C-alpha positions in Angstrom: -9.2 16.0 49.3 -8.4 12.4 48.4 -9.6 9.8 45.9 -12.4 8.5 48.1 -13.8 12.0 48.8 -13.6 12.9 45.1 -15.5 9.6 44.2 -18.3 10.6 46.5 -18.5 14.1 45.2 -18.4 13.0 41.6 -21.1 10.4 42.2 -23.4 13.1 43.6 -23.1 15.7 40.8 -23.2 16.1 37.1 -21.8 19.6 37.3 -18.2 20.8 36.9 -15.9 20.2 39.9 -13.6 23.1 40.6 -10.6 22.4 42.9 -9.1 25.5 44.6 -5.8 23.6 45.0 -5.5 21.6 41.7 -2.0 20.3 42.4 -2.6 17.5 45.0 -1.1 14.2 43.9 -3.4 11.3 43.6 -2.4 7.6 43.7 -4.6 4.5 43.5 -6.4 1.9 41.5 -7.5 3.0 38.0 -11.2 2.1 38.8 -11.2 4.5 41.8 -9.2 7.2 40.0 -11.7 7.1 37.0 -14.6 7.4 39.4 -12.9 10.3 41.1 -12.0 12.2 38.0 -14.7 11.4 35.5 -16.6 14.4 34.2 -15.3 18.0 34.3 -12.5 18.3 36.9 -9.7 20.8 36.8 -7.0 18.7 38.5 -3.4 19.3 37.5 -1.4 17.3 40.0 0.5 14.1 39.4 -1.5 10.8 39.0 -0.1 7.4 39.8 -2.1 4.4 38.6 -1.1 1.5 40.9 -2.9 -1.5 39.4 -2.3 -3.8 36.4 -5.9 -4.0 35.2 -6.6 -0.6 33.9 -8.8 -0.3 30.8 -9.1 2.2 27.9 -12.4 3.5 29.4 -10.8 4.1 32.8 -7.7 5.8 31.3 -10.0 8.0 29.2 -11.9 9.1 32.3 -8.7 9.8 34.1 -7.2 11.7 31.2 -10.4 13.8 30.9 -10.2 14.9 34.6 -6.5 15.8 34.9 -3.8 17.6 32.9 -1.1 16.3 35.4 1.6 13.8 34.6 0.3 10.2 34.7 2.5 7.4 35.9 1.7 3.8 35.1 3.1 1.5 37.8 2.7 -1.3 35.3 3.3 0.0 31.7 2.9 -3.4 30.0 -0.9 -3.8 30.2 -2.5 -4.5 26.8 -5.1 -2.0 25.6 -7.8 -2.2 22.9 -10.1 0.6 21.8 -11.0 3.0 19.1 -8.5 5.5 17.8 -10.3 8.5 19.2 -10.3 7.2 22.7 -6.7 6.0 22.6 -5.6 9.4 21.1 -7.4 11.1 24.0 -5.4 9.0 26.5 -2.0 9.3 24.8 -2.5 13.0 24.2 -1.8 13.4 27.9 1.6 13.6 29.6 3.0 10.2 30.8 6.0 9.9 33.1 7.2 7.1 30.9 5.6 5.7 27.7 3.2 2.8 27.9 4.9 -0.3 26.3 2.2 -2.9 26.3 0.4 -4.1 23.1 -2.2 -1.7 21.6 -5.0 -2.8 19.3 -6.9 0.0 17.5 -10.4 -1.2 16.7 -11.7 0.2 13.5 -9.4 2.5 11.5 -7.1 5.4 12.6 -6.4 8.7 11.0 -2.9 9.9 10.5 -3.2 12.4 13.4 -4.7 9.9 15.8 -2.0 7.4 15.0 0.7 9.9 15.5 -0.6 10.8 18.9 -1.0 7.2 20.0 2.5 6.2 18.7 4.1 9.1 20.5 2.7 7.9 23.8 3.4 4.2 23.5 6.5 2.1 22.8 4.5 -1.1 22.5 3.3 -3.0 19.4 0.4 -1.2 17.8 -2.1 -3.1 15.7 -4.2 -0.9 13.5 -5.7 0.0 10.1 -5.4 3.4 8.5 -8.2 5.4 6.8 -7.5 8.9 5.7 -7.2 11.3 2.8 -4.6 10.7 0.1 -2.6 13.7 1.2 -2.5 12.6 4.8 -1.6 9.0 3.9 1.1 10.2 1.5 2.6 12.3 4.3 2.7 9.5 6.9 6.0 8.0 8.0 7.1 4.7 6.6 7.1 3.2 10.1 3.4 4.1 10.6 2.4 2.9 7.1 4.1 -0.5 7.2 2.6 -1.2 10.7 -1.0 -1.1 9.3 -2.9 -4.2 8.4 -5.2 -2.3 6.1 -4.7 1.2 4.4 -7.6 3.1 2.8 -6.6 6.4 1.1 -9.4 8.5 -0.4 -8.7 11.6 -2.4 -9.7 14.9 -1.0 -12.9 16.0 -2.7 -12.3 18.7 -5.3 -8.6 18.5 -5.4 -6.5 18.5 -8.6 -3.2 16.9 -9.1 -3.3 14.7 -6.0 -0.2 12.4 -5.5 -0.1 9.3 -3.4 3.6 8.7 -3.1 4.2 5.3 -1.6 7.6 4.9 -3.3 9.4 4.4 0.1 7.0 1.8 1.5 9.3 -1.0 2.6 7.4 -4.0 4.0 4.1 -5.6 3.3 4.3 -8.3 5.9 1.6 -6.7 8.0 -0.5 -5.6 5.1 -3.7 -7.3 4.1 -5.0 -4.7 1.6 -4.3 -1.2 0.3 -7.3 0.6 -1.2 -7.0 3.9 -3.1 -9.9 6.0 -4.5 -9.2 9.0 -6.6 -11.5 11.9 -7.6 -12.4 13.7 -10.8 -9.1 15.6 -10.7 -5.8 14.4 -12.0 -4.4 11.6 -9.7 -1.0 9.9 -9.5 -0.3 6.8 -7.5 3.3 5.6 -7.1 3.9 2.1 -5.6 7.2 1.0 -4.1 9.0 -2.2 -5.1 7.2 -4.0 -2.2 3.8 -2.8 -3.1 4.3 -3.3 -6.9 5.1 -6.9 -6.4 3.0 -7.9 -3.4 -0.3 -7.4 -5.4 -2.4 -6.3 -2.4 -3.5 -3.0 -3.9 -6.8 -2.0 -5.4 -7.0 1.4 -7.1 -10.0 3.3 -8.5 -9.0 6.3 -10.5 -12.8 7.1 -11.0 -14.3 7.7 -14.4 -13.2 11.1 -15.6 -11.4 12.9 -18.4 -8.3 13.7 -16.3 -4.9 12.2 -17.3 -4.0 10.0 -14.4 -0.6 8.3 -13.7 0.2 4.9 -12.3 3.9 4.3 -11.3 5.5 1.0 -10.5 9.0 0.4 -9.0 10.8 -2.9 -9.5 13.9 -4.9 -8.8 14.9 -8.5 -9.0 13.1 -10.2 -6.1 11.9 -13.4 -4.6 8.4 -12.4 -5.6 9.2 -13.1 -9.3 8.3 -16.5 -10.8 11.4 -18.4 -12.0 11.9 -21.4 -14.2 14.5 -24.1 -14.9 15.9 -24.6 -18.4 13.1 -27.1 -19.1 10.5 -24.5 -18.4 9.2 -25.8 -15.1 8.5 -23.4 -12.3 11.2 -23.4 -9.6 10.0 -20.6 -7.4 7.6 -21.0 -4.4 5.1 -18.8 -6.3 3.7 -20.7 -9.3 0.9 -18.4 -10.6 0.5 -14.7 -11.1 -1.5 -12.4 -8.9 -2.1 -8.7 -9.7 -2.8 -5.3 -8.2 -6.3 -4.3 -9.4 -6.8 -1.0 -11.2 -10.2 0.4 -12.2 -11.1 3.4 -14.4 -7.6 3.7 -15.8 -7.9 4.0 -19.6 -5.0 4.4 -22.1 -7.2 5.1 -25.0 -10.2 7.4 -24.0 -8.5 9.2 -21.1 -4.9 9.1 -22.2 -3.8 7.9 -18.8 -0.1 7.1 -18.3 1.8 4.4 -16.6 5.5 3.9 -16.0 7.7 1.0 -14.7 11.0 1.8 -13.1 13.7 -0.8 -12.7 16.3 -0.2 -10.0 15.8 3.6 -10.3 16.0 3.3 -14.1 12.9 4.1 -16.2 11.2 2.5 -19.1 12.8 4.7 -21.8 11.3 2.5 -24.4 10.8 1.9 -27.2 7.2 0.6 -27.1 6.5 -2.4 -29.3 3.1 -3.6 -30.6 3.5 -7.3 -31.3 1.1 -8.5 -34.1 1.0 -11.0 -36.9 3.0 -8.6 -39.1 5.7 -7.9 -36.5 9.3 -8.3 -37.7 11.9 -10.2 -35.8 13.5 -6.9 -35.0 10.3 -5.7 -33.2 10.2 -8.9 -31.2 13.8 -8.7 -30.1 14.1 -8.6 -26.3 15.8 -5.3 -25.5 16.4 -3.5 -22.2 13.5 -1.3 -21.1 11.1 -2.2 -23.9 7.3 -2.4 -23.3 5.8 -5.2 -25.3 2.0 -5.1 -26.1 1.2 -8.6 -27.2 -1.8 -8.2 -29.6 -0.8 -11.4 -31.4 -1.5 -13.7 -28.4 -4.2 -11.5 -27.1 -6.3 -11.8 -30.3 -9.5 -9.9 -29.6 -8.9 -9.5 -25.8 -11.5 -12.0 -24.7 -9.7 -14.9 -26.3 -7.3 -15.2 -23.3 -9.1 -16.4 -20.2 -8.2 -15.2 -16.7 -6.8 -18.6 -16.0 -4.4 -18.1 -19.0 -3.4 -14.7 -17.7 -2.4 -16.1 -14.3 -0.7 -19.2 -15.6 3.1 -19.2 -15.5 3.5 -21.7 -18.3 1.3 -19.6 -20.7 3.2 -16.4 -20.1 6.6 -18.2 -20.3 5.5 -19.7 -23.6 4.4 -16.3 -25.0 7.8 -14.7 -24.0 9.7 -17.6 -25.4 8.0 -17.0 -28.7 9.3 -13.4 -28.8 12.8 -14.3 -27.8 13.1 -17.2 -30.2 11.9 -15.0 -33.0 14.1 -12.0 -32.3 16.8 -12.9 -29.9 18.0 -10.4 -27.3 19.9 -7.1 -27.3 22.5 -5.6 -25.0 22.0 -4.5 -21.4 21.7 -0.7 -21.6 19.8 0.5 -18.5 22.4 -0.6 -15.9 20.6 -3.3 -13.9 21.9 -6.9 -13.9 19.6 -8.2 -16.6 17.4 -7.1 -19.5 14.3 -5.5 -18.0 11.0 -5.5 -19.8 7.3 -4.9 -19.4 4.8 -7.2 -21.1 1.1 -6.4 -21.7 -1.5 -9.1 -22.5 -5.2 -8.6 -23.0 -7.7 -11.1 -21.6 -11.0 -11.7 -19.8 -11.4 -9.8 -16.6 -11.1 -11.8 -13.4 -14.6 -10.6 -12.3 -16.5 -10.5 -15.6 -15.6 -12.7 -18.6 -17.4 -10.2 -20.9 -15.0 -7.4 -20.0 -11.4 -7.0 -21.3 -8.6 -6.4 -18.9 -5.0 -5.5 -19.7 -2.7 -7.7 -17.7 0.6 -6.0 -17.0 3.7 -8.1 -16.2 7.4 -7.1 -15.6 10.4 -9.3 -16.0 14.1 -9.8 -16.5 16.0 -12.0 -18.8 19.7 -12.8 -18.1 21.1 -13.6 -21.6 22.1 -10.6 -23.6 23.1 -10.4 -27.3 21.5 -13.9 -27.9 20.6 -15.2 -31.3 17.1 -16.4 -32.2 15.8 -19.8 -31.3 18.0 -19.8 -28.2 15.4 -19.1 -25.4 16.6 -20.2 -22.0 13.8 -20.4 -19.5 16.2 -20.5 -16.6 17.2 -16.9 -17.4 13.6 -15.6 -17.1 12.1 -14.0 -14.1 8.6 -12.5 -14.2 6.0 -10.9 -11.9 2.4 -9.8 -12.3 2.0 -6.1 -11.8 -1.6 -5.1 -12.5 -4.9 -6.1 -13.9 -6.3 -2.9 -15.5 -10.0 -3.6 -15.8 -12.2 -2.4 -18.6 -9.8 -1.3 -21.3 -10.0 -2.0 -25.0 -7.4 -4.5 -26.4 -4.8 -2.6 -28.3 -5.5 0.7 -26.6 -1.9 1.0 -25.3 0.2 3.4 -27.5 3.6 4.9 -27.4 2.1 8.0 -25.7 0.7 5.9 -22.8 4.1 5.5 -21.2 5.6 8.1 -18.8 9.3 8.2 -18.2 9.0 10.5 -15.2 8.1 9.9 -11.6 8.1 13.6 -10.8 5.2 15.8 -9.6 2.2 16.1 -11.9 
């Protein structure tokens, strides 16, 4: 038999085609090979696709009709199709990997993406949609290649952990969306994800104690100032990762901020009208909850919360009142976390906790000596729907370990 004879036979039957000799090699145009092998054919011989215009539909038909090794005479042809079809194609044996560009339409699961990546050396454009456990288990290379990532917790699980602590580049990423379930959930974001502010997390409304972990280091994503207080960085206003159904007060949820592998060992400080200069002193690793500038939570507008000058002024007030302490955590500067309550970005009647992280370069400084050029600060999260003042000492975790 040859390609032309198989085309005629295939066109005349919807039944399975059984070849007594399955090993005969076939070579030809992808359109002809697809017409010859489409359907149920038990071919096992070598296949050579000679043209440069093959499509996903044709390759899928060829892959469905043979288990033999497929050779692409031109391996550079760009392909576009859904993840299931592409995984069917690249689940076959190729003499040499395809190296043209691949665009996955829709989203891909971790298993489909693994199959496609193993059969192609070309650039793959794709989005990921899978369970929390599968996304957490994916390689960094596959994760950073995605334009969108959707991770949904496995229904009924308890103690799910989405560990993205090694995620290394957000240049391709448009958005990361995470949805938990009624069990305990932990989400850990890498330095890149903590600072890129492209993540939306819904821990769902439950009684479980969830954890949210940020990792940080000095970075170009921080807003910087000159000594007159003017912004000197390319980024001039704060953006935030968005976190829903994460509650310090009613659910006892926990968050932690880790600087250059060091954790926020505390202490926690509640800044109010009665705070002493000692409480306002900028010390390494301290978490400051600013209930003085927050007032009742809805006093601060979302525009205030995103404004670099407003936050710089608030922090200047702390440092001018209390000075600074020594560097104790081992990074290059004093590292701190700052929490301000204000109007939610989506609903001015709802209070959000705006969480910032920063560094300050002057240690052991006396009061009234704030130097804005030593300040670097980045927005971490808008935690939506929390009561102002709900953060307490017990809200902070100093462990990134398993739940």
